[in-house]
Backbone as a printed PyTorch tensor [residue, N CA C, xyz], in Angstrom:
tensor([[[ 33.3350,  64.2110, -20.6900],
         [ 32.3910,  64.6880, -19.4860],
         [ 30.5760,  64.8050, -19.9260]],

        [[ 30.4810,  63.7100, -21.0360],
         [ 28.9400,  63.4030, -21.4360],
         [ 28.3410,  62.6270, -20.3940]],

        [[ 29.0020,  61.9220, -19.8890],
         [ 28.7160,  60.7800, -18.7490],
         [ 28.1660,  61.9830, -17.4030]],

        [[ 28.9530,  62.8750, -17.2490],
         [ 28.9600,  63.6090, -15.8420],
         [ 27.3020,  64.5620, -16.1460]],

        [[ 27.0210,  64.6750, -17.5270],
         [ 25.9040,  65.8690, -17.6220],
         [ 24.3430,  65.1040, -17.1280]],

        [[ 24.4240,  63.4980, -17.3530],
         [ 23.3590,  63.1720, -16.7570],
         [ 22.7020,  63.6590, -15.3900]],

        [[ 23.8290,  63.3400, -14.3200],
         [ 23.4190,  63.3470, -13.1410],
         [ 23.0120,  64.9440, -12.8070]],

        [[ 23.8510,  65.8300, -13.6810],
         [ 23.3230,  67.4090, -13.2400],
         [ 22.0150,  67.6590, -13.9700]],

        [[ 21.6820,  66.9140, -14.7630],
         [ 20.3350,  67.5880, -15.3860],
         [ 19.4730,  66.9020, -14.3650]],

        [[ 19.4240,  65.6360, -13.8100],
         [ 18.7870,  65.1440, -12.9480],
         [ 18.6050,  66.1240, -11.6090]],

        [[ 19.6040,  66.3940, -11.0410],
         [ 19.8040,  67.2430, -10.1020],
         [ 19.2520,  68.7900, -10.2630]],

        [[ 19.2620,  69.1050, -11.4650],
         [ 18.7420,  70.3820, -11.7420],
         [ 17.2170,  70.2480, -11.8510]],

        [[ 16.5760,  69.0380, -12.5370],
         [ 15.3280,  68.9330, -12.5640],
         [ 14.7900,  68.7890, -11.1640]],

        [[ 15.4290,  68.1460, -10.0300],
         [ 14.6410,  67.9590,  -8.8530],
         [ 14.7360,  69.1000,  -8.0910]],

        [[ 15.9150,  70.2450,  -8.3310],
         [ 15.9060,  71.2800,  -7.6680],
         [ 14.8180,  72.3700,  -8.2530]],

        [[ 14.7190,  72.4010,  -9.5710],
         [ 13.4920,  73.1450, -10.0410],
         [ 12.1800,  72.5630,  -9.2950]],

        [[ 11.9550,  71.3280,  -9.4180],
         [ 10.7030,  71.0250,  -8.6530],
         [ 10.3940,  71.1800,  -7.5130]],

        [[ 11.6050,  71.1570,  -6.3860],
         [ 11.3430,  71.8740,  -5.3120],
         [ 11.3310,  73.1430,  -5.1590]],

        [[ 11.8810,  74.0080,  -5.9780],
         [ 11.6460,  75.4600,  -5.8530],
         [ 10.2580,  75.7890,  -6.3350]],

        [[  9.5870,  74.9840,  -7.0350],
         [  8.1900,  75.3670,  -7.7560],
         [  7.4090,  74.7380,  -6.3280]],

        [[  7.3800,  73.6990,  -5.8100],
         [  6.5520,  73.3630,  -4.6610],
         [  6.8560,  74.4850,  -3.5890]],

        [[  7.9200,  75.2470,  -3.3860],
         [  7.8380,  75.8000,  -2.4600],
         [  6.8840,  77.2570,  -2.2290]],

        [[  6.4540,  77.1870,  -3.6310],
         [  5.5630,  78.4470,  -3.7570],
         [  3.7920,  77.8410,  -3.6060]],

        [[  3.8170,  77.0640,  -3.5170],
         [  2.5530,  76.0760,  -3.5000],
         [  1.8680,  76.4870,  -2.1230]],

        [[  0.9180,  77.4240,  -1.9360],
         [  0.2120,  77.7170,  -0.9750],
         [ -0.2710,  76.3500,   0.3440]],

        [[  0.0290,  76.6820,   1.4780],
         [ -0.4190,  75.6150,   2.5560],
         [ -1.9400,  75.9650,   2.7360]],

        [[ -2.5250,  74.6610,   3.1240],
         [ -4.1900,  74.8240,   3.7720],
         [ -4.0900,  74.8390,   5.1810]],

        [[ -3.9310,  75.7950,   5.9020],
         [ -4.0540,  75.7800,   7.1780],
         [ -5.3910,  76.0990,   7.5170]],

        [[ -6.1490,  75.3360,   8.6680],
         [ -7.3010,  75.6340,   9.0020],
         [ -7.2970,  76.6230,  10.5080]],

        [[ -7.2240,  77.8550,  10.2130],
         [ -7.6280,  78.7150,  11.2430],
         [ -8.7960,  79.6060,  11.2620]],

        [[ -8.7850,  79.7390,  12.6080],
         [-10.2570,  80.7550,  12.9850],
         [-10.0310,  82.0050,  13.2200]],

        [[ -9.5520,  82.7660,  12.1610],
         [ -9.4910,  84.0210,  12.2940],
         [-10.8050,  85.1480,  11.9710]],

        [[-10.9400,  86.0250,  12.9460],
         [-12.1730,  86.8800,  12.7880],
         [-12.3760,  87.4960,  11.5520]],

        [[-13.4450,  87.4320,  10.9370],
         [-13.9250,  87.8930,   9.7110],
         [-13.2440,  86.9710,   8.5630]],

        [[-12.8360,  86.1930,   8.6120],
         [-12.5030,  85.2870,   7.6450],
         [-13.6080,  84.1880,   7.1330]],

        [[-14.9150,  84.2580,   7.7530],
         [-15.7550,  83.2400,   7.5100],
         [-16.5830,  84.0780,   6.4720]],

        [[-16.8470,  83.4870,   5.3280],
         [-17.6650,  84.1350,   4.2240],
         [-18.5090,  82.9290,   3.3160]],

        [[-19.2840,  82.9770,   2.8440],
         [-19.9620,  82.2770,   1.7980],
         [-20.8750,  81.5430,   2.5410]],

        [[-22.0450,  80.7660,   1.7940],
         [-23.1360,  80.0090,   2.2110],
         [-22.6770,  78.9450,   3.0740]],

        [[-21.6270,  78.5860,   3.2330],
         [-21.2150,  77.1840,   4.2020],
         [-21.0530,  77.7540,   5.6390]],

        [[-21.1420,  78.9410,   5.6440],
         [-21.3550,  79.4580,   7.1000],
         [-22.2430,  79.1220,   8.1280]],

        [[-22.0640,  78.3680,   9.0610],
         [-23.1600,  78.0850,   9.8520],
         [-22.9440,  78.6000,  11.4130]],

        [[-22.0480,  79.2640,  11.5210],
         [-21.6900,  79.7290,  13.0400],
         [-22.4560,  80.9020,  13.1690]],

        [[-23.0750,  81.1440,  14.0050],
         [-23.6410,  82.1520,  14.4000],
         [-22.5870,  83.3850,  15.1540]],

        [[-22.9500,  84.7120,  14.6150],
         [-22.0620,  85.7160,  14.6220],
         [-21.9980,  85.8220,  16.1900]],

        [[-21.1960,  86.0680,  17.0450],
         [-20.6920,  86.2150,  18.2900],
         [-20.6460,  85.0250,  19.0230]],

        [[-20.7150,  83.8490,  18.4990],
         [-20.5140,  82.5750,  19.0230],
         [-19.1840,  82.2080,  19.1560]],

        [[-18.3370,  82.8390,  19.9880],
         [-16.9080,  82.4220,  20.2340],
         [-16.5610,  81.7030,  21.2860]],

        [[-17.6210,  81.1800,  22.2070],
         [-17.4520,  80.1720,  23.1210],
         [-17.2810,  78.7660,  22.3720]],

        [[-17.8850,  78.4130,  21.4230],
         [-17.6860,  77.2240,  20.7180],
         [-16.1900,  76.7390,  20.1670]],

        [[-15.2910,  77.7930,  20.2320],
         [-13.8900,  77.4810,  19.4490],
         [-13.7900,  77.6970,  18.3920]],

        [[-12.6900,  77.3020,  17.8490],
         [-12.6920,  77.2590,  16.3320],
         [-13.5070,  76.0560,  15.6730]],

        [[-13.9700,  76.1220,  14.4190],
         [-14.6010,  75.1490,  13.6720],
         [-14.0650,  75.0630,  12.3450]],

        [[-13.9900,  73.7950,  12.0610],
         [-13.2700,  73.5200,  10.4790],
         [-14.4950,  73.2870,  10.0300]],

        [[-14.1270,  72.9060,   8.5410],
         [-15.0950,  72.9180,   7.5350],
         [-16.0460,  71.4820,   7.5400]],

        [[-16.9290,  71.1950,   7.2450],
         [-17.9810,  69.9300,   7.4590],
         [-17.4150,  69.3790,   6.0700]],

        [[-16.9480,  68.0330,   5.9340],
         [-16.5540,  67.2890,   5.1630],
         [-17.7400,  66.5220,   4.6670]],

        [[-18.5990,  66.2410,   5.0980],
         [-19.5720,  65.5310,   4.6610],
         [-19.6630,  64.3140,   5.9050]],

        [[-20.5130,  63.2770,   5.3200],
         [-20.5360,  61.8590,   6.1660],
         [-19.5250,  60.9060,   6.0400]],

        [[-18.6560,  61.4140,   4.8970],
         [-17.2830,  60.5070,   4.7580],
         [-17.0600,  60.4780,   3.4390]],

        [[-15.6570,  60.4610,   3.1500],
         [-15.1190,  60.4210,   1.7030],
         [-14.7800,  59.1010,   1.5400]],

        [[-15.0620,  58.5320,   0.3070],
         [-14.7170,  56.9820,  -0.0290],
         [-13.5230,  57.1740,  -0.7200]],

        [[-12.4380,  56.5970,   0.2090],
         [-11.1500,  56.4950,  -0.1280],
         [-10.9060,  55.1630,  -1.0240]],

        [[-11.8330,  54.6790,  -1.2160],
         [-11.3250,  53.4150,  -2.0940],
         [-10.5640,  53.6330,  -3.5930]],

        [[-10.6370,  54.3390,  -4.0180],
         [-10.2180,  54.3330,  -5.2700],
         [ -8.6520,  54.9890,  -5.1920]],

        [[ -8.5060,  55.7770,  -4.2520],
         [ -6.9530,  56.2410,  -3.8560],
         [ -6.2910,  54.8040,  -3.2510]],

        [[ -6.8360,  54.0040,  -2.6640],
         [ -6.4260,  52.7940,  -2.0850],
         [ -6.0660,  51.8870,  -3.0950]],

        [[ -6.8810,  51.8620,  -3.9280],
         [ -6.4160,  50.8520,  -4.9020],
         [ -5.4460,  51.3930,  -6.1050]],

        [[ -5.4550,  52.7030,  -6.0940],
         [ -4.5580,  53.4490,  -7.1670],
         [ -3.0560,  53.2670,  -6.5520]],

        [[ -3.0090,  53.6730,  -5.2080],
         [ -1.8990,  53.4610,  -4.2620],
         [ -0.8770,  52.2800,  -4.2490]],

        [[ -2.1810,  51.0780,  -4.2450],
         [ -1.4790,  49.6280,  -4.1040],
         [ -1.1150,  49.3840,  -5.5770]],

        [[ -1.7240,  49.7290,  -6.8530],
         [ -1.3560,  49.4640,  -8.0110],
         [ -0.0420,  49.9500,  -8.3130]],

        [[  0.0750,  51.5000,  -7.8200],
         [  1.5380,  51.8590,  -8.2520],
         [  2.6510,  51.1250,  -7.4390]],

        [[  2.3360,  51.0560,  -6.3440],
         [  3.3960,  50.4340,  -5.4390],
         [  3.4490,  48.8790,  -5.7370]],

        [[  2.7220,  48.2500,  -6.6240],
         [  3.0190,  46.9910,  -6.8410],
         [  3.6310,  47.0430,  -8.1010]],

        [[  3.7040,  48.0810,  -9.1680],
         [  4.2730,  48.2730, -10.2590],
         [  5.6050,  48.8290,  -9.7130]],

        [[  5.9060,  49.9190,  -8.7950],
         [  7.0490,  49.8240,  -8.8050],
         [  8.1280,  48.7210,  -7.9330]],

        [[  7.0770,  47.9040,  -6.8610],
         [  7.8780,  46.6200,  -6.7860],
         [  8.5460,  45.7700,  -7.5580]],

        [[  7.5530,  45.6800,  -8.7950],
         [  7.9140,  44.8350,  -9.8420],
         [  9.3280,  45.6040, -10.7160]],

        [[  9.3340,  46.8700, -10.7750],
         [ 10.2350,  47.4500, -11.4650],
         [ 11.7750,  47.1740, -10.9050]],

        [[ 11.4210,  47.2560,  -9.3500],
         [ 12.7700,  46.8600,  -8.8030],
         [ 13.0680,  45.5550,  -8.4620]],

        [[ 12.2940,  44.5430,  -8.8460],
         [ 12.5280,  43.2010,  -8.7990],
         [ 13.0780,  43.1280, -10.2170]],

        [[ 12.5260,  43.4760, -11.3090],
         [ 12.9880,  43.3010, -12.2740],
         [ 14.3490,  43.8460, -12.6570]],

        [[ 14.9690,  45.2060, -12.2300],
         [ 16.3370,  45.4620, -12.5360],
         [ 17.0990,  44.7220, -11.6100]],

        [[ 16.7950,  44.2040, -10.1270],
         [ 17.6770,  43.4190,  -9.4000],
         [ 18.0040,  42.2880,  -9.9030]],

        [[ 16.9220,  41.4210, -10.8750],
         [ 17.1030,  40.2170, -11.3890],
         [ 18.0990,  40.4970, -12.5780]],

        [[ 17.9990,  41.6070, -13.4240],
         [ 18.6350,  42.0070, -14.3130],
         [ 20.1570,  42.1940, -14.0880]],

        [[ 20.4950,  42.8230, -13.0530],
         [ 21.8530,  43.0350, -12.4440],
         [ 22.4860,  41.9970, -12.3660]],

        [[ 21.6670,  40.7680, -11.7790],
         [ 22.3760,  39.6430, -11.2600],
         [ 22.7420,  38.6800, -12.5140]],

        [[ 21.9820,  39.0160, -13.6040],
         [ 22.3040,  38.1710, -14.8790],
         [ 23.4490,  38.7510, -15.7720]]])
């Protein structure tokens, strides 16, 4: 029964991770009265005709490091898949 223990541990680890992620709060952008506070508030009080306003993220976010990192990990994953496929054929 030693062989059956490994998939059980993998399933337990996956279930634990999913259970932990269940409690991560979501970032919903809602426009509730009284929820605006802090120095970033630019809406004039009583200005409800403009509708809900989302946070200002600036002129643009530089996503180049994220793209390079994502492509790197994608390449590493493809190399692992190729290596294990060649190893299984040999």
